[in-house]
C-alpha positions, 0 to 999 in steps of 0.5 A, spaced: 687 135 239 685 140 234 692 144 233 691 152 235 696 157 232 698 161 238 700 168 237 706 169 242 711 174 241 718 172 242 722 166 244 720 167 252 713 166 251 714 160 246 718 157 252 713 159 257 707 156 253 711 149 252 712 149 260 704 151 261 702 145 255 706 140 260 704 142 266 697 141 262 698 134 260 702 132 267 698 135 272 691 137 270 689 132 265 690 127 269 686 129 275 680 134 271 675 128 271 676 125 277 676 131 281 670 134 278 666 128 279 668 128 287 667 135 288 675 136 290 678 143 290 685 142 286 689 146 291 695 143 290 695 144 282 695 152 284 701 151 288 704 147 282 702 153 277 705 158 282 711 155 283 712 155 275 710 163 275 703 162 272 700 166 278 702 173 276 703 173 269 701 179 267 703 183 273 710 187 273 716 183 275 719 188 280 713 186 285 715 178 283 710 178 277 711 175 270 711 181 266 707 178 260 703 182 256 696 180 256 696 177 249 700 172 252 697 171 259 690 170 256 692 164 251 695 161 258 688 162 261 685 159 255 690 153 254 688 151 262 681 152 261 681 147 255 684 142 260 681 144 266 676 150 267 676 150 274 684 151 274 683 156 268 678 160 271 681 159 278 687 163 275 683 168 272 680 170 279 686 170 282 689 175 277 682 179 278 683 179 286 690 181 285 688 187 280 686 192 285 693 192 290 697 192 283 693 198 280 691 202 285 695 200 291 701 205 294 708 203 293 709 202 300 703 197 299 705 193 293 712 192 296 710 190 302 704 185 300 704 184 292 710 179 292 707 174 297 701 174 292 704 173 286 709 169 288 706 162 287 704 160 294 698 164 295 691 164 292 686 170 292 679 171 292 675 177 289 669 179 293 664 184 290 657 180 289 652 180 295 646 176 296 641 182 294 647 185 289 649 182 283 648 186 277 647 192 281 654 192 285 653 199 287 647 197 292 652 192 296 651 193 304 657 190 307 659 196 312 666 197 314 666 202 320 673 205 322 675 203 329 682 206 331 687 202 327 682 197 324 676 197 320 670 193 323 667 189 317 660 186 317 656 183 312 656 177 306 659 176 300 656 171 295 658 167 290 666 168 291 670 163 288 676 160 292 671 161 298 675 158 304 681 156 300 684 163 299 690 166 303 687 173 301 680 177 299 679 183 296 673 186 299 669 191 296 665 195 302 661 200 304 665 205 308 660 211 308 653 213 304 649 210 299 651 209 292 658 208 288 661 213 292 661 210 298 664 204 296 672 202 299 676 196 297 680 192 303 685 187 302 683 181 308 688 176 309 685 169 311 685 168 318 682 174 320 677 174 326 671 175 325 671 172 317 668 165 317 665 161 310 658 159 308 657 152 305 659 151 298 654 152 293 651 145 290 653 148 283 651 145 275 658 145 273 665 147 275 664 143 282 671 142 283 671 150 284 668 151 290 664 157 291 661 160 297 659 166 302 664 170 305 661 171 312 663 178 316 661 179 323 665 185 326 672 182 322 678 187 323 681 189 317 688 193 319 687 200 316 693 200 312 690 194 308 685 200 305 687 200 297 686 207 294 682 212 297 676 211 301 670 212 296 674 209 290 672 202 291 667 202 286 672 205 281 677 200 282 671 194 281 669 196 275 676 197 272 678 190 274 672 187 271 674 190 265 680 185 265 677 180 268 672 179 263 677 178 258 679 172 263 672 170 262 672 170 255 679 166 255 676 161 259 670 160 254 674 159 248 678 154 252 672 150 254 669 151 247 676 149 244 676 142 248 668 141 246 671 141 238 677 137 239 673 131 242 667 133 237 673 132 232 676 126 234 670 122 235 666 124 228 673 122 225 672 115 229 665 114 229 662 109 224 655 109 221 653 107 215 659 104 213 664 110 213 666 115 218 660 120 221 664 126 219 663 125 212 656 126 212 655 133 210 650 135 216 655 133 221 661 137 217 657 143 217 656 143 224 663 142 226 665 148 221 661 152 224 663 150 231 670 151 229 669 158 226 666 160 232 672 158 237 677 162 231 672 168 232 672 168 239 679 167 240 680 173 235 676 178 239 679 177 246 686 177 243 684 184 240 681 187 246 688 184 249 692 187 245 688 194 246 690 194 253 697 192 252 697 198 247 695 202 253 688 204 249 681 204 252 678 197 251 672 196 256 667 196 251 671 191 247 672 187 253 665 187 254 664 185 247 669 179 247 666 176 254 659 176 251 661 173 244 665 168 247 661 165 252 655 165 248 659 162 243 661 156 248 655 155 250 653 154 243 659 150 241 659 145 247 651 144 246 653 142 239 659 137 241 654 134 245 649 133 239 655 130 235 656 125 240 649 123 240 646 119 246 653 118 248 654 125 249 648 126 254 652 121 258 658 122 263 662 117 260 664 122 255 667 129 257 662 133 253 656 134 257 661 137 263 664 142 258 656 144 256 655 144 264 661 148 265 660 153 259 653 155 262 656 159 268 660 163 264 654 167 261 653 169 268 660 170 272 663 177 272 657 181 269 651 177 266 651 177 258 645 182 259 650 187 262 655 186 257 650 188 252 648 194 256 655 196 257 656 195 249 650 199 247 651 205 252 658 206 249 655 206 242 650 212 244 654 215 249 654 223 247 
C-alpha cells in the first residue's frame, strides 16, 4: 500500500487516525468485496463506527459530536473510502443529514435531537432529489401541508442513500408557492406513519449501499421538527451541499488512492519479458500520472476544508474540489484497470469495482456539469 502523508494537527487527531486505520483493517477490509458482491448493506459496520465516535466528527462536542475540524474529518472519510466506498460515502451522507439541524436548528431542537443523531447508534438520510427534479432541485414537488400540530407530507424522494435503513430523514419539502422560496426542511423519524420505501435501485457500483425512493403519503411530521423557518429549506439545502461536496471529493480521492495502491503493487510483481512491468517507461509514466492526480486532488479538498475551518467562504473551492477529484478518480481507476490488463476486467481483482464505483461520484451531490456552472458563475459574478 502506498504511504500517504496526513496533515493531522495535534496528538488527538493522530490517535483518531490510528483508530480509523485499525477499524479499516479489521472491520471494513474483510467485508468489502463480499458485501458488494452480495449487495448487503453493512449496517453493523456503521454501528461499530458510531460507537467509536466516527459518525459525528465535524460537529460540536456540546451535542455529542467529535469537535474535529473539517481538515481532519475529511481525511477520515478518505481513509474509509479507500477501504470501502460504501462506508466512506455513508459517513459523508450521515454528516450531510445532520447538517441542517446542527447549523440551522434552534438551541432547543439541537439539545433534544442532535445527541442521538451524533451518538453513533443512529444513521441518517438526506432527501432532496425527486424523480423529476435532480439538478433542478428548486422544482421539487413533495408537499407539506400544516395540519394542526403536524405537517402532512406527500410526494416521492428519489436516489436516497440509506433509504429504508436510516433512523432519521432530513426532508426538503414544499410548504408554499413555487420555486426556492417555497421550500422548507423537516426532520422525520423512521417509522413515521405514511412513510414507506421503494425497491432498491439496481446500480452499476456501490451495490452494498442501498439507494431507493422514499414514498410519502400523508406522512405526519410534527411541526416542531421544522428546521429553521418556513421557506428557508432551499438555503439550508445549498449550504449543506457545499459541505457535502467536500465529503464526495474526499471519497473520490480515497477510491483513487485504493486503485493506485493496487496498480503499484501489481506492477511491481507482474513479470513480463523477464522483469517487472513497472520497469517499462510506458507503464511507469502512467503510474506517475495517477499518483500526481491523487496528490493534487487531496491538496484541493484540504485547501477548501481549511477555508471552511477558518470561517471563510468556500463554496466555489468545494465545487472545484468535487469536480477535480471525481473526474480524477474516474481517470485513475480506469488507468488502474489498464495496468492490470485483461485481469483488471475481471472481478478477481478489485480495480474493476473501483472503476464502477468512481463513476457515481461524478453524479451525486451535484453533477460535475453543475459544479462547472457554480464555478463559472462565481468567476463572472458582478
